[in-house]
N, C-alpha and C positions, 0 to 999 in steps of 0.2 A: 333738163331740170335746172332751173335757175333760182336762186344763186347756187353755186356749187359747194355749198357749206351750210351748216345748220345755223339758224339765227339765234339759238339759245345762248351763244357765247356773248351776245350784246347785253343779255340780262345779267344782273348780279346774281349768279347762281354759284352755290358752293361746288367745289370739285369733290365728288363722293368717290373715295377710294375703295372702301368696303363697308360693311355694317358698322364697324367701330371707328373708322378714321374718315373724317371729312375735313377738307381744307377750306377755310373761309376765304372769300374773295379778297379781303384786305391783306392776306398773307402773300398774295401774288402780285409782283410788279412786272408789268409789261412795257417794253419800250420798243419803238418801231424805227428801223434804220433802212437805208436804201440797200437793196439787194445787189449782189455782185453778179457778174456773168452776162450772157447775152440778153437782149430785150429791146434794143434800139433806143429811141429817145425816151420811151416810157420809163426806163430804168432810172434816168436822171431826175424825173419828176415825182415818182411815187415811192413812199417808204413802205414796202411790203414785207420785208424781212422782220421777224419777231425775235426779241430776246426776252425770254421768260425768266424771271429771278424769284426764287422761293427761298425764304429765310428758314431753312430746315432746323438749324440749331436752336433758333428761338421760338419755333412753332409749339404752341401748347397742345396741339392736336396729335402730335406724333409721340409714341412711347420711346423711352431712351434706348431700348434695344434696337428699335427700328432705325433710329437716327444713326447708331453705330454701324449697322449693316448697310444703311444707305450711303454713308460716307465711303465705305469700302467699294460699293458697287459703282457709284458715279465717277470715281477716280479724279481726274484733273478738272472736271466740271465743278468740283467742290472748292469754294473760294476759302481764303484764310478767315473770313468773317463767319463762315459756316453757312453760306448760301449755295444753292445749286442754280447754275446758269445754263439754260437750254436755248440754243440758237437754231431757228428754222428759217430757211429761205428756199423752200422746195417749190412752192407755187407762185403765180403771179398775184394771188389774192391774199390780202393781209388777214382777212377773217379765216381763211383756210389754214394759213400758217399758224394762227393763234390756236386753232383747233388741234392741229398736229402737235404743237408744243405742250398743250395741256394733256393730250393723250400720252405723250412720251413721259411726262412727269408722273402721271398715274401709273404707268407700266413700271417705272423705276421704283416707285413707293411700294407697289404690289410685290415686286420682286424682293424688296427688303423685308416685307412682312413674313416671308417664308423662312422658317428656321431650318437651316441645314442640319442633317443628321451627322453626328460625330462618327468618324471612321474608326473602326476597332482594328488595331493592328493584329494580324494573325501570323502564326508561325508556319513556314513552308513545311509541307509533309515530308516524311522520310524518303518516300519514293521520288518525289520532285528533287530533293537534294542529291539523291544517288544519280538521277538522270543528268543533272547539271554537272556533277563531278566527272561522270563518264564522258560527256561531250567535251569537257575541258581537256581530259586526258587524250582523247582522240585528236583534238585540235593541236595539242602539244606534240603528238607523234608525228603529225603531218609536217609541222614546222621543223622538227628535228631532221626529218627526211630531206628537207631542202638544203641542209648544211653541205658544204663541200667536204669531201672526205680527204684528209691529209695523210700523206704517207709518213712513216716514222723517219724516213730520211730527211723529210722537209723540216722536222722539228729540231734537227741538230743546229746548235748555235755556234 
Protein backbone atom coordinates (compact mmCIF):
# COMPACT_ATOMS: atom_id res chain seq x y z
CA UNK A 1 0.00 0.00 0.00
CA UNK A 2 1.62 3.20 -1.11
CA UNK A 3 1.89 5.82 0.38
CA UNK A 4 2.12 4.44 3.94
CA UNK A 5 -0.05 7.26 5.30
CA UNK A 6 -3.36 8.90 4.52
CA UNK A 7 -3.41 11.89 2.19
CA UNK A 8 -6.08 13.82 4.13
CA UNK A 9 -3.38 15.54 6.21
CA UNK A 10 -2.40 17.57 3.16
CA UNK A 11 -5.90 18.99 2.96
CA UNK A 12 -6.94 21.80 5.30
CA UNK A 13 -9.06 19.58 7.51
CA UNK A 14 -10.05 20.44 11.05
CA UNK A 15 -8.95 18.04 13.76
CA UNK A 16 -12.17 16.63 15.17
CA UNK A 17 -11.75 15.58 18.80
CA UNK A 18 -15.37 14.71 19.64
CA UNK A 19 -18.86 15.99 18.83
CA UNK A 20 -18.30 19.23 20.77
CA UNK A 21 -14.61 19.98 20.20
CA UNK A 22 -12.91 20.59 16.87
CA UNK A 23 -9.55 22.24 16.41
CA UNK A 24 -9.17 24.50 13.43
CA UNK A 25 -6.17 24.10 11.17
CA UNK A 26 -4.92 27.63 11.93
CA UNK A 27 -4.51 26.67 15.62
CA UNK A 28 -1.86 24.08 14.77
CA UNK A 29 1.68 25.04 13.84
CA UNK A 30 3.89 22.34 12.36
CA UNK A 31 7.60 22.66 11.86
CA UNK A 32 9.87 20.07 10.31
CA UNK A 33 13.39 19.32 11.47
CA UNK A 34 15.99 16.73 10.67
CA UNK A 35 15.47 13.49 12.50
CA UNK A 36 18.17 12.05 14.73
CA UNK A 37 19.40 8.48 14.76
CA UNK A 38 20.43 6.02 12.04
CA UNK A 39 19.43 6.49 8.42
CA UNK A 40 22.59 6.99 6.43
CA UNK A 41 22.96 9.97 4.14
CA UNK A 42 19.19 10.43 3.92
CA UNK A 43 19.12 11.78 7.49
CA UNK A 44 21.26 14.75 6.50
CA UNK A 45 19.02 15.70 3.56
CA UNK A 46 15.41 15.20 4.64
CA UNK A 47 13.51 16.97 7.42
CA UNK A 48 11.15 14.18 8.40
CA UNK A 49 10.72 14.83 12.14
CA UNK A 50 7.63 16.86 13.06
CA UNK A 51 7.17 19.34 15.89
CA UNK A 52 3.46 20.07 16.35
CA UNK A 53 2.60 23.14 18.41
CA UNK A 54 -0.93 23.76 19.64
CA UNK A 55 -1.73 27.01 21.48
CA UNK A 56 -4.09 25.36 23.95
CA UNK A 57 -4.41 28.30 26.34
CA UNK A 58 -5.52 30.66 23.55
CA UNK A 59 -7.77 28.16 21.78
CA UNK A 60 -11.39 29.33 21.58
CA UNK A 61 -12.55 25.76 20.93
CA UNK A 62 -11.45 24.23 24.25
CA UNK A 63 -13.53 24.70 27.42
CA UNK A 64 -11.69 26.07 30.45
CA UNK A 65 -11.98 22.85 32.49
CA UNK A 66 -10.48 20.86 29.61
CA UNK A 67 -7.56 23.31 29.41
CA UNK A 68 -6.88 22.90 33.15
CA UNK A 69 -6.95 19.09 32.96
CA UNK A 70 -4.90 19.16 29.75
CA UNK A 71 -2.16 21.18 31.42
CA UNK A 72 -1.98 18.58 34.19
CA UNK A 73 -1.89 15.66 31.73
CA UNK A 74 0.76 16.94 29.30
CA UNK A 75 3.24 17.90 32.03
CA UNK A 76 6.53 19.26 30.69
CA UNK A 77 5.22 19.44 27.12
CA UNK A 78 3.19 22.49 28.25
CA UNK A 79 5.20 25.67 27.60
CA UNK A 80 5.16 28.88 29.64
CA UNK A 81 3.10 30.50 26.88
CA UNK A 82 0.37 27.86 27.23
CA UNK A 83 1.21 25.81 24.15
CA UNK A 84 1.54 22.05 23.83
CA UNK A 85 4.58 20.84 21.88
CA UNK A 86 4.55 17.30 20.48
CA UNK A 87 7.66 15.96 18.73
CA UNK A 88 7.53 12.88 16.51
CA UNK A 89 10.40 11.29 14.61
CA UNK A 90 9.27 7.66 14.55
CA UNK A 91 9.18 7.03 10.82
CA UNK A 92 11.15 8.08 7.75
CA UNK A 93 8.07 9.71 6.24
CA UNK A 94 7.22 13.29 7.11
CA UNK A 95 3.52 12.78 6.38
CA UNK A 96 3.30 9.72 8.63
CA UNK A 97 5.01 11.63 11.44
CA UNK A 98 2.48 14.46 10.99
CA UNK A 99 -0.32 11.94 11.25
CA UNK A 100 1.14 10.44 14.45
CA UNK A 101 1.57 13.88 16.03
CA UNK A 102 -2.04 14.85 15.30
CA UNK A 103 -3.25 11.52 16.65
CA UNK A 104 -1.29 12.04 19.89
CA UNK A 105 -2.73 15.53 20.31
CA UNK A 106 -6.23 14.17 19.80
CA UNK A 107 -5.65 11.42 22.39
CA UNK A 108 -4.34 13.94 24.93
CA UNK A 109 -7.33 16.25 24.48
CA UNK A 110 -9.76 13.32 24.65
CA UNK A 111 -8.14 12.22 27.89
CA UNK A 112 -8.58 15.76 29.25
CA UNK A 113 -12.30 15.77 28.44
CA UNK A 114 -12.93 12.90 30.85
CA UNK A 115 -13.85 14.16 34.31
CA UNK A 116 -12.28 12.04 37.07
CA UNK A 117 -14.59 10.93 39.84
CA UNK A 118 -13.79 12.35 43.26
CA UNK A 119 -12.56 9.74 45.70
CA UNK A 120 -14.62 9.52 48.84
CA UNK A 121 -12.49 8.80 51.88
CA UNK A 122 -13.88 5.88 53.86
CA UNK A 123 -13.24 4.84 57.45
CA UNK A 124 -11.61 1.44 58.00
CA UNK A 125 -13.94 -1.18 59.44
CA UNK A 126 -13.65 -2.20 63.08
CA UNK A 127 -12.58 -5.74 62.18
CA UNK A 128 -9.81 -4.47 59.88
CA UNK A 129 -8.55 -2.21 62.68
CA UNK A 130 -8.53 -5.19 65.10
CA UNK A 131 -6.61 -7.33 62.58
CA UNK A 132 -4.07 -4.54 62.09
CA UNK A 133 -3.49 -4.09 65.85
CA UNK A 134 -3.26 -7.87 66.34
CA UNK A 135 -0.60 -8.23 63.61
CA UNK A 136 1.34 -5.28 65.06
CA UNK A 137 1.35 -6.89 68.51
CA UNK A 138 2.52 -10.22 67.06
CA UNK A 139 5.31 -8.48 65.19
CA UNK A 140 6.32 -6.62 68.36
CA UNK A 141 6.48 -9.90 70.33
CA UNK A 142 8.75 -11.39 67.66
CA UNK A 143 11.09 -8.42 67.94
CA UNK A 144 11.10 -8.57 71.74
CA UNK A 145 12.08 -12.24 71.47
CA UNK A 146 15.20 -11.25 69.52
CA UNK A 147 16.63 -9.21 72.39
CA UNK A 148 19.56 -10.63 74.29
CA UNK A 149 18.64 -11.59 77.82
CA UNK A 150 20.80 -9.90 80.44
CA UNK A 151 21.59 -11.40 83.79
CA UNK A 152 21.05 -9.33 86.88
CA UNK A 153 24.75 -9.55 87.63
CA UNK A 154 25.48 -7.80 84.32
CA UNK A 155 23.39 -4.81 85.37
CA UNK A 156 25.62 -3.96 88.38
CA UNK A 157 27.55 -0.82 87.87
